[in-house]
C-alpha positions as CSV (number, residue, x, y, z in Angstrom):
1,X,-65.0,-51.0,-52.6
2,X,-64.4,-47.4,-52.0
3,X,-66.0,-47.4,-48.5
4,X,-63.7,-50.1,-46.9
5,X,-60.5,-48.0,-46.5
6,X,-62.6,-45.2,-45.0
7,X,-64.1,-47.6,-42.4
8,X,-60.7,-49.0,-41.5
9,X,-59.2,-45.5,-41.1
10,X,-62.0,-44.5,-38.8
11,X,-61.5,-47.6,-36.7
12,X,-57.8,-46.8,-36.4
13,X,-58.6,-43.3,-35.2
14,X,-60.9,-44.5,-32.5
15,X,-58.3,-47.0,-31.3
16,X,-55.6,-44.4,-31.2
17,X,-57.7,-41.9,-29.3
18,X,-58.6,-44.5,-26.7
19,X,-54.9,-45.4,-26.2
20,X,-53.9,-41.8,-25.9
21,X,-56.6,-41.1,-23.3
22,X,-55.7,-44.2,-21.3
23,X,-52.0,-43.3,-21.4
24,X,-52.7,-39.8,-20.2
25,X,-54.7,-41.0,-17.3
26,X,-51.9,-43.5,-16.3
27,X,-49.2,-40.8,-16.4
28,X,-51.3,-38.3,-14.4
29,X,-51.2,-40.4,-11.2
30,X,-54.0,-40.7,-8.7
31,X,-56.7,-38.1,-8.7
32,X,-57.4,-38.2,-4.9
33,X,-54.7,-36.7,-2.6
34,X,-53.4,-38.8,0.3
35,X,-55.2,-38.6,3.7
36,X,-54.1,-36.0,6.3
37,X,-53.0,-32.3,6.1
38,X,-51.0,-31.1,3.2
39,X,-47.6,-29.8,4.3
40,X,-45.2,-27.4,2.5
41,X,-42.2,-28.8,0.7
42,X,-40.4,-25.5,0.5
43,X,-37.6,-24.2,2.9
44,X,-38.1,-21.0,4.9
45,X,-35.9,-18.0,4.2
46,X,-34.1,-18.7,7.5
47,X,-33.3,-22.2,6.3
48,X,-32.0,-20.9,2.9
49,X,-30.0,-18.0,4.4
50,X,-29.9,-17.8,8.2
51,X,-30.1,-14.1,9.2
52,X,-30.0,-12.4,12.5
53,X,-31.6,-9.1,13.3
54,X,-29.3,-6.5,14.8
55,X,-30.9,-5.5,18.1
56,X,-30.3,-5.4,21.9
57,X,-31.3,-9.0,22.3
58,X,-29.3,-10.6,19.5
59,X,-26.3,-8.3,19.3
60,X,-26.0,-6.5,22.7
61,X,-23.6,-3.6,22.7
62,X,-20.2,-3.9,24.6
63,X,-17.1,-1.7,24.9
64,X,-18.6,1.5,23.8
65,X,-20.8,0.2,20.9
66,X,-24.5,0.4,20.6
67,X,-24.5,-3.1,19.1
68,X,-21.7,-5.8,18.9
69,X,-21.4,-8.7,16.4
70,X,-19.2,-11.5,17.8
71,X,-20.1,-14.5,15.7
72,X,-19.8,-15.1,11.9
73,X,-23.1,-14.9,10.0
74,X,-25.5,-12.7,8.1
75,X,-27.1,-9.8,10.0
76,X,-29.6,-7.1,9.0
77,X,-31.0,-3.8,10.3
78,X,-34.7,-3.5,11.1
79,X,-34.7,0.2,11.7
80,X,-32.5,3.3,11.8
81,X,-29.9,3.6,14.5
82,X,-28.9,6.7,16.4
83,X,-25.5,6.7,18.0
84,X,-25.1,8.8,21.2
85,X,-22.1,10.8,22.2
86,X,-19.1,8.8,23.2
87,X,-20.3,5.6,21.4
88,X,-19.9,3.9,18.1
89,X,-22.7,2.2,16.2
90,X,-21.8,-1.5,15.3
91,X,-18.7,-3.4,16.3
92,X,-17.5,-6.4,14.2
93,X,-15.1,-8.5,16.3
94,X,-15.0,-11.7,14.1
95,X,-14.3,-12.7,10.5
96,X,-17.1,-13.8,8.1
97,X,-19.7,-11.2,8.7
98,X,-22.3,-9.8,6.3
99,X,-24.4,-6.8,7.3
100,X,-27.4,-5.9,5.1
101,X,-28.4,-2.4,6.2
102,X,-31.8,-3.1,4.5
103,X,-32.1,0.5,3.4
104,X,-31.8,2.0,6.9
105,X,-29.5,4.7,8.3
106,X,-26.9,4.9,11.0
107,X,-26.8,8.5,12.3
108,X,-24.3,9.9,14.7
109,X,-25.3,12.5,17.3
110,X,-22.9,15.2,18.5
111,X,-19.8,13.5,20.1
112,X,-20.4,10.1,18.5
113,X,-17.5,8.0,17.2
114,X,-17.6,5.4,14.3
115,X,-20.6,4.1,12.5
116,X,-19.4,0.5,11.8
117,X,-16.0,-0.5,13.0
118,X,-13.7,-3.5,13.6
119,X,-12.0,-1.7,16.5
120,X,-8.7,-1.3,14.7
121,X,-8.5,-5.1,14.1
122,X,-7.9,-6.8,10.8
123,X,-11.0,-8.6,9.7
124,X,-11.5,-10.7,6.6
125,X,-14.7,-11.7,4.6
126,X,-16.7,-8.7,5.7
127,X,-19.6,-7.5,3.5
128,X,-21.7,-4.3,4.2
129,X,-24.4,-3.4,1.8
130,X,-27.5,-1.2,1.1
131,X,-27.7,1.6,3.6
132,X,-26.3,5.0,4.7
133,X,-24.1,6.3,7.5
134,X,-24.2,10.0,8.4
135,X,-22.8,12.6,10.8
136,X,-20.4,10.3,12.7
137,X,-17.8,12.0,14.8
138,X,-14.9,9.8,13.4
139,X,-15.1,7.3,10.6
140,X,-18.3,6.2,8.9
141,X,-17.2,2.7,8.1
142,X,-13.8,1.5,9.3
143,X,-13.1,-2.2,8.7
144,X,-9.3,-2.0,8.8
145,X,-6.7,-0.2,10.9
146,X,-5.5,3.2,9.5
147,X,-2.1,1.6,8.6
148,X,-1.5,-1.0,6.0
149,X,-3.3,-4.3,6.8
150,X,-3.3,-7.8,5.5
151,X,-7.0,-8.5,5.9
152,X,-8.8,-9.7,2.7
153,X,-12.1,-9.9,1.1
154,X,-13.8,-6.8,2.4
155,X,-16.8,-5.7,0.3
156,X,-18.8,-2.4,0.6
157,X,-21.6,-2.0,-1.9
158,X,-24.5,0.5,-2.4
159,X,-23.6,2.5,0.8
160,X,-23.7,6.2,1.2
161,X,-21.5,7.8,3.9
162,X,-21.6,11.6,4.5
163,X,-20.4,14.2,7.0
164,X,-18.0,11.9,9.0
165,X,-15.5,13.8,11.1
166,X,-12.6,11.7,9.6
167,X,-12.7,9.1,6.8
168,X,-16.0,8.1,5.1
169,X,-15.2,4.4,4.1
170,X,-11.9,2.7,5.0
171,X,-11.0,-0.9,4.1
172,X,-7.7,-2.8,3.8
173,X,-8.2,-5.1,0.7
174,X,-11.4,-5.7,-1.2
175,X,-14.1,-4.1,-3.4
176,X,-16.0,-0.9,-3.0
177,X,-18.8,-0.7,-5.6
178,X,-21.6,1.8,-6.2
179,X,-20.9,3.9,-3.1
180,X,-21.0,7.6,-2.3
181,X,-18.7,9.1,0.3
182,X,-18.8,12.9,0.6
183,X,-18.5,15.9,2.9
184,X,-16.1,13.9,5.2
185,X,-13.4,15.6,7.2
186,X,-10.6,13.5,5.7
187,X,-10.6,10.9,2.9
188,X,-13.8,9.9,1.2
189,X,-12.7,6.4,0.4
190,X,-9.4,4.8,1.6
191,X,-8.0,1.4,0.9
192,X,-4.5,0.5,2.2
193,X,-3.5,-3.1,2.1
194,X,-1.0,-5.7,0.8
195,X,-3.3,-6.9,-1.9
196,X,-5.2,-5.2,-4.8
197,X,-8.4,-3.5,-4.0
198,X,-11.0,-2.4,-6.6
199,X,-13.2,0.7,-6.5
200,X,-16.0,0.8,-9.1
201,X,-18.9,3.1,-10.1
202,X,-18.5,5.3,-6.9
203,X,-18.7,9.0,-6.2
204,X,-16.6,11.2,-3.8
205,X,-16.9,14.9,-3.5
206,X,-16.3,17.8,-1.0
207,X,-14.0,15.7,1.3
208,X,-11.3,17.4,3.4
209,X,-8.4,15.5,1.9
210,X,-8.3,13.1,-1.0
211,X,-11.5,11.9,-2.5
212,X,-10.0,8.4,-2.9
213,X,-6.7,7.2,-1.6
214,X,-6.0,3.7,-2.9
215,X,-2.8,1.8,-2.2
216,X,-2.3,-1.2,-4.5
217,X,-5.6,-1.1,-6.3
218,X,-7.6,0.1,-9.3
219,X,-10.3,2.6,-9.8
220,X,-12.8,2.5,-12.7
221,X,-15.7,4.6,-13.8
222,X,-15.7,6.8,-10.6
223,X,-16.3,10.5,-10.1
224,X,-14.3,12.8,-7.8
225,X,-15.0,16.5,-7.4
226,X,-14.4,19.5,-5.1
227,X,-12.0,17.5,-2.8
228,X,-9.3,19.5,-1.0
229,X,-6.5,17.1,-2.0
230,X,-6.4,14.8,-5.0
231,X,-9.7,13.7,-6.4
232,X,-8.2,10.2,-6.9
233,X,-4.8,9.0,-5.6
234,X,-3.6,5.5,-6.6
235,X,-0.3,3.7,-5.8
236,X,0.6,0.5,-7.8
237,X,-2.7,0.3,-9.8
238,X,-4.8,1.6,-12.6
239,X,-7.2,4.6,-12.9
240,X,-9.4,4.3,-15.9
241,X,-12.5,5.9,-17.4
242,X,-12.9,8.3,-14.4
243,X,-13.8,12.0,-14.1
244,X,-11.9,14.3,-11.7
245,X,-13.2,17.9,-11.6
246,X,-12.5,20.9,-9.4
247,X,-10.0,19.2,-7.0
248,X,-6.6,20.6,-6.0
249,X,-5.1,17.8,-8.0
250,X,-7.3,15.8,-10.3
251,X,-5.5,12.4,-10.3
252,X,-2.3,11.5,-8.5
253,X,-0.5,8.3,-9.6
254,X,2.6,6.6,-8.1
255,X,3.8,3.7,-10.3
256,X,0.3,3.5,-11.7
257,X,-1.5,3.8,-15.0
258,X,-3.9,6.7,-15.7
259,X,-5.9,6.1,-18.9
260,X,-9.0,7.4,-20.6
261,X,-10.0,9.8,-17.9
262,X,-11.6,13.3,-18.1
263,X,-10.0,15.8,-15.8
264,X,-11.5,19.3,-15.6
265,X,-10.8,22.6,-13.7
266,X,-8.2,21.3,-11.2
267,X,-5.1,23.3,-10.2
268,X,-3.0,20.3,-11.4
269,X,-4.7,17.9,-13.8
270,X,-2.6,14.7,-13.4
271,X,0.6,14.0,-11.4
272,X,2.6,11.0,-12.6
273,X,5.5,9.8,-10.4
274,X,7.9,7.0,-10.4
275,X,7.3,5.1,-13.7
276,X,3.6,6.1,-14.0
277,X,2.0,5.7,-17.4
278,X,-0.3,8.6,-18.3
279,X,-2.1,8.2,-21.7
280,X,-5.2,9.0,-23.6
281,X,-6.6,11.4,-21.1
282,X,-8.5,14.7,-21.6
283,X,-7.3,17.6,-19.4
284,X,-9.0,20.9,-19.6
285,X,-9.8,24.1,-17.6
286,X,-12.7,26.3,-18.3
287,X,-10.3,29.2,-18.4
288,X,-6.6,29.7,-18.0
289,X,-5.6,29.5,-14.3
290,X,-2.4,31.1,-13.2
291,X,-0.1,28.5,-11.7
292,X,-2.0,25.6,-13.2
293,X,-0.4,22.5,-14.8
294,X,-1.9,20.0,-17.1
295,X,0.4,17.1,-16.3
296,X,3.3,17.0,-13.8
297,X,6.0,14.4,-13.9
298,X,8.1,14.2,-10.7
299,X,10.1,12.3,-8.1
300,X,11.7,9.5,-10.2
301,X,12.5,8.5,-13.8
302,X,10.5,6.2,-16.0
303,X,7.2,8.0,-16.5
304,X,5.6,7.8,-19.9
305,X,3.2,10.6,-21.0
306,X,1.5,9.9,-24.3
307,X,-1.5,10.8,-26.4
308,X,-3.1,13.2,-23.9
309,X,-5.1,16.3,-24.8
310,X,-4.3,19.3,-22.6
311,X,-6.2,22.7,-22.8
312,X,-5.9,26.0,-21.0
313,X,-3.2,25.2,-18.4
314,X,-0.5,27.8,-17.7
315,X,2.0,25.0,-18.2
316,X,0.8,22.1,-20.3
317,X,3.4,19.5,-19.2
318,X,6.0,20.1,-16.4
319,X,8.7,17.5,-16.0
320,X,10.9,17.9,-12.8
321,X,13.1,14.8,-13.4
322,X,15.2,13.2,-16.2
323,X,14.7,9.9,-17.8
324,X,11.0,10.2,-18.9
325,X,9.2,9.7,-22.2
326,X,6.8,12.4,-23.5
327,X,5.4,12.0,-27.0
328,X,2.3,12.5,-29.2
329,X,0.4,14.9,-26.9
330,X,-1.8,17.8,-28.2
331,X,-1.8,21.1,-26.3
332,X,-4.1,24.1,-26.8
333,X,-4.1,27.6,-25.2
334,X,-1.3,26.8,-22.8
335,X,1.0,29.7,-21.9
336,X,4.0,27.3,-21.9
337,X,3.5,24.0,-23.7
338,X,6.3,22.0,-22.1
339,X,8.7,22.8,-19.2
340,X,11.2,20.0,-18.7
341,X,14.7,19.6,-17.4
342,X,17.4,18.1,-19.6
343,X,17.7,14.4,-20.0
344,X,14.2,13.4,-21.1
345,X,13.0,11.9,-24.4
346,X,10.5,14.4,-25.7
347,X,8.8,14.3,-29.1
348,X,9.3,17.3,-31.4
349,X,7.2,20.3,-30.2
350,X,5.6,22.3,-33.0
351,X,2.5,24.2,-33.9
352,X,0.3,22.2,-36.3
353,X,-0.4,23.6,-39.7
354,X,-3.9,24.9,-40.2
355,X,-5.8,23.3,-43.1
356,X,-7.7,25.1,-45.8
357,X,-11.3,24.2,-46.7
358,X,-11.6,20.5,-47.5
359,X,-14.3,18.8,-49.5
360,X,-12.9,15.6,-51.0
361,X,-10.5,12.8,-50.5
362,X,-7.3,14.7,-49.9
363,X,-5.9,17.7,-48.0
364,X,-5.0,18.4,-44.5
365,X,-1.7,17.7,-42.7
366,X,-0.1,19.0,-39.6
367,X,3.2,20.1,-41.1
368,X,5.0,17.0,-39.9
369,X,5.0,13.2,-40.5
370,X,6.6,12.6,-37.1
371,X,4.2,10.2,-35.2
372,X,5.8,11.2,-31.9
373,X,5.5,15.0,-32.2
374,X,3.7,17.0,-29.5
375,X,1.3,19.2,-31.4
376,X,0.3,22.7,-30.4
377,X,-3.0,24.0,-31.8
């Protein structure tokens, strides 16, 4: 009696194994491939993203350019380009162009003009990535006219421009990301358009004028040093989480917000004009410099200067106009803490009280409970 269930169970296992094996063969399909050669079912790179090499055959030069792009599309470099005297490198005379520099360099020889240019025309939907432009006689990359332009969607990324005679990178409206523009005769990066531009994660240093000059745009997480003008200059925008060191003026703002920036060893740390909002910045000089200012407020009323830390400036905060709001700043080792004309709203200025030794849950105090006081220490 005890052997019958065991036999039945074994029979069931054999039947189940047979069904599983038969089902697996049915699902696997035919084992023999169809007759004839086996062809690829994948698309080529050209089919996925049509790309055109920049060369004398595909993009022959015209009007003073080594190469000229006249049709929308994606283009790429296959080698370095040397630009002779009297010529520019690549002309873009249409909208909707992407140039992948493919890690190569455009180099200007003595007397050369621009590296990549739209010939003073407004062009939209332009992308330039992944390469370098050096020693051009005029601009490195110029995809907008020098004046304000309405062109949109211009994008420069992972490009280094150095030693241009004039501006390194110039756009109208768009995004500049992860770029370096240095040792240029004028601006490192310039954006002047009707719509907001954005500059991210970029470096400008040793330029003959402003490191960055941005009209209607924002700058974030950038570095500006040793520029002859302002490290960063922004109109109608935001400068945040940037560092500006050893420039004539660290950061200049016109109707703009400057926040959470580190500003070191500039003659003037931050200039706020015409309803600028300057807050939560650290402004410091390695040593006291005669004629230096931590923050200057000028031109029009409506600026707000709040919660900044200023150290070692001859004048911590200088206010040339009335109708501004200056509160909750801390100032250290400044010859004059605040120099302001009448008519401003300024929090109480006082020297904070030094605390004795503290080891516990009480003590301290600055000698005031006024949350708007400007504290010297």
